[in-house]
N, C-alpha and C positions, 0 to 999 in steps of 0.2 A: 433198561432199568432207569428209574427216575433218579436224577442226581441234583442236589442242591448244595452249592458251595457257600452259603451264607454263614456268617460267624455265629456260633452257638456257644453260650456260656457253659463252662464245664469242661469241654474238650481241650484241655491244656491251658485254660484261661489263667489258672493260678500260676503255672510255670511261666507263662508269658509275662505276667505282672511282676513276678519275682525277678525274671531276667531283665525287664525294663528298669526296675529299682536298682539292681546290681550294676547294670551298665551306667546308669546315671551316677551312682555312687563312685564307681571306678574312675570316672573322669575328674573326681575331686581329690584324688590321692596320687602321689608321685611314685615312681619306681616300679619295681617288679610286682608289688602288691596290686597295682593297677592291672597288669597283664593277667595275674592270677584270678582276680575277681571277674575280669572280662571273659576269661575262658570258662569260668564256672557259669556265668550268665549264658554264654553260648551253649554250654552243655545242657542247661535246663530246657532249651528249645528243642532238644532231641525228642522229648515226649510228644509235643503237638505235631512235630514233623512226622514222627512214626505213625501217629493217628491218621494224619492226612494220607500217607503212603498206603496204609492198610485199607483206607476207604477208597483208594483209587483216584484221589485228587492231586492236583499240582501243588506239592508242598510249599514250593517257593512263593507261589501266588497267595496261598492261604496265609502263610506266615507274615507276608508283607501286609495283608489285610489286618491280621491280628495286631501287628506292631502299630499300625495306624490307629486302630481302635483304642489300644492301650495308651497311645500318646495323647489322645483327647482328654480334656479335663472332664472328669466324671462328676455329676451332681446327683445327690440322692433323689430317688423317685418321690414324686409328690411335691417337689419344690417348684 
């Protein structure tokens, strides 16, 4: 079967973006709240991880690619 492990918008993209935002935010607050928000951010990544597992891909590799893409500064199309 044909397999393509390129990053596709939609397959957990929103969850990864929310996870990135929450991880960044958690680094700005002290105490147990930081751990709680970080754990919630990690939990959001379960959705794209499960999608990868279901498709037969290496979830760790794909999630690392997704994190890298979401870490890049995005510019609107046509700019």
